[in-house]
N, C-alpha and C positions, 0 to 999 in steps of 0.2 A: 202799485209797487213803486217802488224809489227807487231810483237810481243811486248807486255807489257811487260819490263824489271820489275823483282822484285825488292820492297824496301827494303833497312835495315830499319831494326829494334832497333828505339834510345833506349841506354841505359842510365840509370836515372842517372841524373849529379853526382857529389860530392858534389854541394849543397844543393842537392834537398835531399839527405841525412843528409846533419848536420841539418837542418830544421826539419826536422824529429823528430830528436835525441835532440834539443834542446826544442822541443815542447813537449814531454815526459819528460824531465826534470824538468820543469817547472810546469808541471801539478802535477809532484808528490813533487815539493818544497811547491806547493798551499795548496796541502794535507797534508804537515806535518807541514804548517802552523797551519794549521782549524784544525787539528787534536791536537799541541800543545796549543792554544787557546779553544779549550772545553776542555782538559786536564787539564789547569790549572783554571778553573772556577770550575771543578770536584773538585781538590785536593783540593783550599779555600773551596770549599762550603760542603765538608765534610769528615774533621777534624777527624772524628770517625771512618773511617776506616783507618786499621792501615798502607797500603803504604802512604795514604794521612799525615797521621801523624809522619811519621820518614821523610818525604819530609819536611813538611813544620818545622817540630824541627831542620833537617841538615841545613836546609839556613836561620833558624832564623826567622821563622814568625810565630811564634804561644809558647806563654809563658806558666808555668809550672803552675798548680792551685795556686793558692795564698790565703794567709791568710786575710779573708774580717774584713774589722771594721763595726763594729754595727752602724756607720753612714753612712756608705755606700754600706749597703748589700742589693742585687738584691730586689725587692721587690717582694712578694710570695704570697702564699693564704696558708695556714694554713689545715690541713685536716688529720681529725680522721681516722682509721680505715678503717670504715661504707663507710665513704665518700669518699677515696680511691677507695675503693673495687666500690664504685658507681662508680667512676671515668674511671676504665679502666678495669675491668671483661664483662662489653658486646663488648670490642672490640675485631673483628676478630684477627686472627691469623698475619696476612699482616697489620692490620691498627699498632697493638700495637706493632708489629717491628720496624713500622714508627714515632710512638709517642716514644720510647726508644732510637731509631738513634736523635730525634730532641732534647731530653732530654738530654742523654750526648753530644751533639753536642752544647750544652748550656753550658754544668759544663766545657768542656776543652778550650772555648772563653772565661771563666772568665765573663760570661754573658756581655759579652760587645756588642755585634751584635744582642742583640735580646730585643724586648717589652713584649716577656712571661710572664706570671705569674710563678715564680717557686713553687714547689708543697714540700712544706715542712711538714714533720711527726710530728702527737704529739698524745698523747694518750699514753697507758700504754703498755707494750711487757714484756714478760716474755723470759729470754735466755735461749735459746735449745741446743748450742753449739757453742765453741771457735774453730775458726782455723787459723792456721797460715799461714800468706800472705808467698808469693815465690816470686821467679824472671820469671816462667813462670806464675804469674797472673796480672791480671789490674793493681792492684795497688802491689809491690812489695816488700813489708816493710812492716811490722805490723800485725794486727791480724784482721778477720772478725767474728762478731757473727750475732748468727741465732737467731731470737725470735720472741715467736708465739703475737698474740694480745691479749689481755684480751676481750678487748672489740667485737672484731670478729675475732675467732681463725680461719677461712678460709684465713687469711692475715699472712705473714710471711715476716719479714725484715731483708736483708743482710744488716746491722747496719758493715762500713768499718772505721776502726781506721788504716789510717794510722800514721806511727811513724819512727824515726831512728832503723836499726837493734838494736843496744844496750838496746832499751827497750822493748824489746819484748818479755823479760823473763818477767820484771815487770808488764805487761800488761797479760799475761799467768797465774803469780802470781796473780791477781788481781781480774779476770775476773771468776765467778762463773757461773754453771746451775742454775738455777731457779731467776737468781735475774732480781726484779721486773726493768723495765727498764721506769721512765716516763718522757715522750717526750713533755712539754709544752714551752707556748708562754711568755719566758722571758727573756732569758738569750745569748740562740745558736740556729742555723737553721740544720737543719737535712734535705736536698735535695734529693730529687728523681732523678736518675740519670737513672737509668731500671727496664722494668719490665716484668715479663713471668707470665706463668701459667703454673702449675705443671699440670702431668699427672692425678692425682687424684682429680683437678680444684682447689686447693686453688692457688691466690695469690701468687705471692712472689716479693717482691721489694727490691730491691740496692740503700741503700743512704747512702751517704757522707757527714759529719759535715762541713759545710762553715768556720767553727771560730773554730782552735784547741786552747786548753787548755791544762792544766795540771789538773791532777787530783787526787786525793785520796781517798784510804777507808779504815773506820772507825773499819773492821777488821783485817788488815794487814799495814805494816809498808810499807814505802818510797809513791814515789807517779810515774805517768806515765804521760808522755807527749806525743800531737799529733804535728805532722810537714806534714807541706803541700806537698802531694810526688813530688819530682823533676823531677823526671825520671817516666812515663808512659807505661807500654805493653799493647799498646792498640791493636796491633793485637790480644792479648790473648782473647779479647772479653770481653763482662759482657752477665748473673752476673758471681758473681766471684765462686758461687760453685756449683756442678754437682749435678746430680738426687742422684746417688751414698750417694755423704757425706750430704747432705738433709737427707735421709734415715737413713742412721747412727746417724744424730743431732735426728731425730725424736724418733727414740728406745730411744736411750737414756733419752732424755726430759720425754720419756712416762715411763719408768722405775723407776726415779725420780717423779716422780707426785706421783704415786701407794705407795712412800714410802717417800712421805715428811711429811705425818703426826708422823714419829713416831720420830723424835726429831725437836725440840722446842728450836732456840737459846733466851737465855732473850733478848738481845740486837741488833736490824737485823743491818743489815750493810749498810754504810752510805758512800756514794760515796760524794766527794765536789771537789768544784773546788780551786785551792790553790793559782793560779796566775793570774793578773787580763788578761785578753787579750780586744785587741784591738775589741772589737766586740759592735756590739748594734743594734737596732732593726729593722726589714726588715718590713715593711708594710702591711699589707690584702689589697686588693685593695677597700673594703670598708669602712676602717676605717686607719685613716692613724697613728695610734699611739700605734698600737699590739705591742710591743714589743716577739721577738720569740725566742725559746729555746729548743735544745737538751739536757734534764737538767739529761741525766745519761750515764755514760758506764756501761759495767757490769763488773760485779768484779766474780773471778774464784778463789775458796781454790784452794792453793797451791799444794794440793794431786790430785786435779783433772787434768787431762790428757787434750789434745787438741789435733788438728789434723793439720797438713797440709793442705790448700784448696786449689783444681784443679780444672782447667782452665774448663771450659763448652764448652762442640764443638758438633758439630749436631750428632756424633757418641755418646755422652755419657761418655768418657772416664771413667772407673773404677775406683773405690774408691782404688782398688792398691797403688797408689801415695798419698794418706790420711792417712798419717803415726800417728798415735795418740801417742805424746810424752809426758812423764810428765814434772814437774817443771825442775827437772835435765836433759833433752831431752835424757832419756832413751825409744826407738822406740819399740812399740808393734808393733807384727804381723799386715801385711800390708793388710789391707783392712776388719782388723778384729776390734771392740772396746777391748780393752782391760777389761782385768777380774778386774782391780781397777776401770774404767771408767764405768762397769756399777755395783756395789758393793758400790760407793761413790755418789750415786744417795739417799744417805738417807739425805743427809742436809736439813737442813729448809732456806725455801725462802728468801733470802733477798732483801730490800728494801731500793732502791736507792733514793736522794736527793742531787740533786746538790747546793752547798750555790750558793749566788749572787757573782759574779767574782768580787771581793773590795780587795785590798791590806791588812786591817785588818778590821776586825767587829766592833772592840773593841777603846774606844777611850774616849776622858774624854768630861762631860755632865756637862755642869751648870745648874743653875736655872734661870729661865726666868728674863732678864734684866743684867746679872752679865757675861754674857759672856767677853772674853776679847777685849779689846777696837779699833776698825775698822769702815770699811768705810760700811755703810747702803745705798744699791740701789736697784733698782726696775728693772722689764725684761729689760726696755726699756736700762740703765745704764749697766747691766750686761754685755750685745751682744755686749757691746761699748770697752768696756775696760777690762784689764787683770785682775785675781781675785788675788789682793794685793792691801791692800791699808795701812791706818794710823795702826801700831801697826803691820803688817804684815797680817790683815785680812780685809775680803770682806762677806758682807750678806746681804743677798738675802729677801727680801720683801716683797706684794703683793696677792692676791686673785689667786685661784690655783683650777685649776680641775684636777681630775688621769684619766687619759686616760689609762693605762697598770697600773699591781701591782703585782707583785710575792715575795718571800719570800728575804726579805732583801733591795726589793728595789720597787721604783715607778716613776714612768715616768708623768708629769705633763703639761699642758697648762696652760699660764696664760692670765690675762683678757686683757694683754696690750703687746708689745715687736713683732708683728704680727706670722700667721700661721710658717714661721718657723725656729721660736725659741720655743725651750722646756726645758724643767728642768730636769735632771736624776740624784734622791734623792735618799742614801744609807742611810738605818739604822742600827743600832748597834744590837747585839744580846739581843734579848729579848723585843725589841720593837718595839710598835703594827705600819704596815703598813696600811694607807689611801686604803682601797677598790675603786675597775676603779667604777667610775662613781662618788664619791664624789667630792662635793667640801669646800676648809676652806681658812682661809685666816692665812697670816702671819706679824706680825709688827715688831716695835723693841724692844719688850718683847721676843720672841721668832723666829727669823729669822734663816733664813738657811745659814751655812756656803757655800761661794763658794769656791770649791777646783781647778777647769781649766774651761776654757770657748774655745770650741772647733768651727774651722765652715768647714764644708765640702765640698768636692769639689760642691755641688746642693748647693750651699748655704743655707745648714740645720744649724744652730745656736743650739750648744749642750750645756747647762750648767748645769755641772758637780755640785753638791751642796751633803751635809750629813748634819743629824739632831745633833745638839747640844746641845741642852734645853730640859733638863724634861719637862713633861706634867706641 
């Protein structure tokens, strides 16, 4: 018998080792490609995240917040404090966070990739406190005013006023505790960009003006202007104020409210727009001609200290960073309202009313039929030619209906000229402004003087006119 010889075990060839290595490498590359593909979708889809925003900003894939024109402002719905409460209060914590992310995402994209209606704030609010913004905040420069709704005190508003650093002291000097803010559908827009519920059950909303104008106060010299922020610290997150800062403002405001009746001012402070902004009306979904407005900004007496705002985190950063400062930037003890802040709460409340944003509110008025010589056109003629004619004047006649009305300004629709043409009328100080819904006619004896004709990107034609005849 023959004994079988043991067979030699074959060693794996070098080719087999190489094939296995390449297979692993290709799988890793495929996974990396999928990761990059999914990651890019996430980055572009969530600019409200700090890392996503920084990457998009670095590669020039997202623009800074822009100043909207009135004719191209995003469509929205104007909500009172009660309506805001009804909309946001029933939401659970997770749903409210998702809604806030959506609102902020639309704001960062300048509302260019959404058909959502922007929630605009209207109604009366009373300023509780003013805080200076720093580089640690979402908005790095300017101030933020915390205000309480007069209609529904369970609704608070963080109203952000972005501005250049050199204007911060003017903002602090003009803003005052107890000031009445009247946000109405007339000239400007105040968009909600974040919402949260406070531990005591109150609803706190963060809002930003989409039209950045210049303002002055009747009880303070000078002006302050708002500017769209060029850079945002998105990683700091919203809301701007943490709970400790809210508590400090709340305490200060309650002290003010108890003492407000001790001193009465004969003339309330009035905050007025002093420079025309390229802004106009944003239409609510149920009205094509509802002009929108943020009609006021807070005003603070020079002696009222303000505090630096602190970015909110999940750990509720203590108020130690919210350092109250006076108009001369003298710091008070960290985390403690200064004695000046507590004792200065005897000032009477001031009422704010922003005037129509026009270059001037007084011009020459003429008797009917005695205007300077010029061309007389109707709506159809006005939309097809510039505002100049014989003698340098062009006048508008026709039948009109008022679709929106506010102090010194009204928006009209004509019986001719199409739905995509409207008339925006400025009235001089003291002149009667027709009420919303009113219909009237203007002939060659009392026409409006056309000052400019503009066509927006959406085809909307705006005919700007002014009243130049006496009643």
